[in-house]
N, C-alpha and C positions, 0 to 999 in steps of 0.2 A: 178402490173398486166400488164400494157402496157409499162412500162419502158420508153425508149427513144422516144416513139411515141406520147407523150403528145402534141407535137407541131402540130400534124396532126388532133387532135380531136377538133371538133367544131370551126375550124378556121373561122374567120370572112372574110377572103380574098379568100375563096374557093367557086367555083361555084358547086352547087349540082344539079345533074340531077334528077328532080322529075316530077311526072305527073302534068298535068295542074290543078288539083284540090288541089295541095299541095304547099304551100309556094311560090306562084307566078310562078309556072311552070318552075322551074329551074332558076328563077331570082337570081341574086347575093344576098346572104342572108344579107350581110352588107348593100347593097343598098336598099334592101326591107324594112329593119327595121330602117334605119338611113337616108334614102333619099340621099345618096351619095355613090359613088363607093369606093371600097377599093383600096389598093396600087397595087394589082396585079390582072390581069384578066387571069384566066387559061382557055384555050379553053376546052370545054366539050369533045372534041375528044381525049384528052390525059388522061382523067380520066378513070379508069377501069369501065366497066359497072356494075351497082349494080342492084340487083333484087329489085322490089318494095316490100315494107313491106306488110305483111298480116293484113288486118283489123280484129280485133277480138272484141267480146262482152263479158263482164264479169260483175259480180256484187258482192258487199260485202253482207254478210248475212243481210237481212232486208233493204238493201240500194237500190238506184236507178240503172238502167242499166248504165254501164260504157263502154266507147269506148277506144280502144287501138290500137296501131300499133306494130306488132311483126316482128323482123328481126331474121331469123333462124340461127342456128349454129348446128354443129353435137351434137347428144345426149352425155351427160356427160361433155360438155364444160361449162364454167362459163356463168352466165346470169346476166344482169344488168337491173334493173327497173329504168326508167327515169321518174321523177315526176316534171312536169312543175310548175311554180309559178302562182300567182294570175293573172287572165285574160290571161294566156298563154295557149297554147294547144300543143298536141302531135306533130303536123306537124312542129312546130317551132324548134323541137329538132331532126329532121330527119337526119341532118348531123352527129350528135353524134351517133345515132342508126346505121347509115350506116358505120361509122368508126369502131364501135365495131364489127359489123358483118364481115367487111373486115379483122378484126384481129382474127376471129374465136370465138367471144364472142356473145352470143345471147343477144338481147335487146328487151325490151318492153316499149314503151312510152305510158303513161296513162293519159287520161283526167280525172282529179279528178271530183267528183260530182259538178255540176253547172258550169263546164268549157267545152269549145269545144263542142263535140258531146255527152257528158255524160249528163244524166238527173239529176234532183234534184237541190238542192241549197247548196252552201258551208256551212258546219257546222262541228262539231267535228267528224262526221263520215268519214272525209277524211283519218283519220288514218286507219279505216277499209278498205278504198279503196286501200291504200298502201299494207296492208296485203293481200288483194285479188289479187293484181298485183304480189306479191311475190309467192303466191300459183299458179297463172297461169303460171309463169315461171317454177316453180318446176314441175308442171304437164306436161311440155314439156321436161322432162328428164334433167333438169339442177339443179344439187344438190348444187353447189357452187354459191351463189347469192350475189349481192351487190345492193345498191340503190344510185342513184345520184339525189338529190333534188335541185332545183333552187329556190331561193328566198322563197316565201311562201311554195313551195313544199319541201323545206329543213326541215321545222318544223315537218310536219307529218312523213316525212321519218325518222327523228331522234326519234320521239315519238313511231313509230311503232316498232322500235328496242327493246323497253322495253316490248312490249306486245306479243312477239313471242319467241318460244323456238328454232327457226331456227336461228343460228348465221349468221350474214351478216354484212359486212362493210358498212358504210354510208358516202357518200361524200355530204356535204351540201355547195352549192355555194351561197354566199350572203344570209344566212338564215334569215328568218323573225324572229322577236322577239315577244313574247306574250305581249299583252297590259295589264298592271297591273290592268286596270279597268274591264277586262273581265276574266272569268275563263280560265286557260290554257287548251290547247287541251289534 
């Protein structure tokens, strides 16, 4: 889908211009999460201006209120649901959402239940949260959808694929495994 642009997505050495309430107000992402600077410092002045994402609220049937950030793209363009991992939140994946939007792909970063600004507690309902995120993207006129799940977010992303008739590719980065002592999601 993005071909030779993969080196530009979620780069740890890129400054991302974000508002003061998101991910350190444009602080270097690698520095923010690893307490040291990356190899390159790119002045914000040379990056193209990006529109702020739209905060949206949604919920899975019978689930708690969920918070998400949406980056728009023209109707009919592909859409990608971004599912963060355990104790992560949508704002930490803003660079990926911005890169997708800059490539003409809509993005929706979702706080799963019990994470970030979403209500509830983490449980097996996170699969329903992923399905609600896919429906929210589809409702914005995006028919071709994909899901990118990170760590724990990769598990419900993969499991949601089994529970929908809407075909979509799933990319799972460092997916969590189920614990044999607990029932699978």
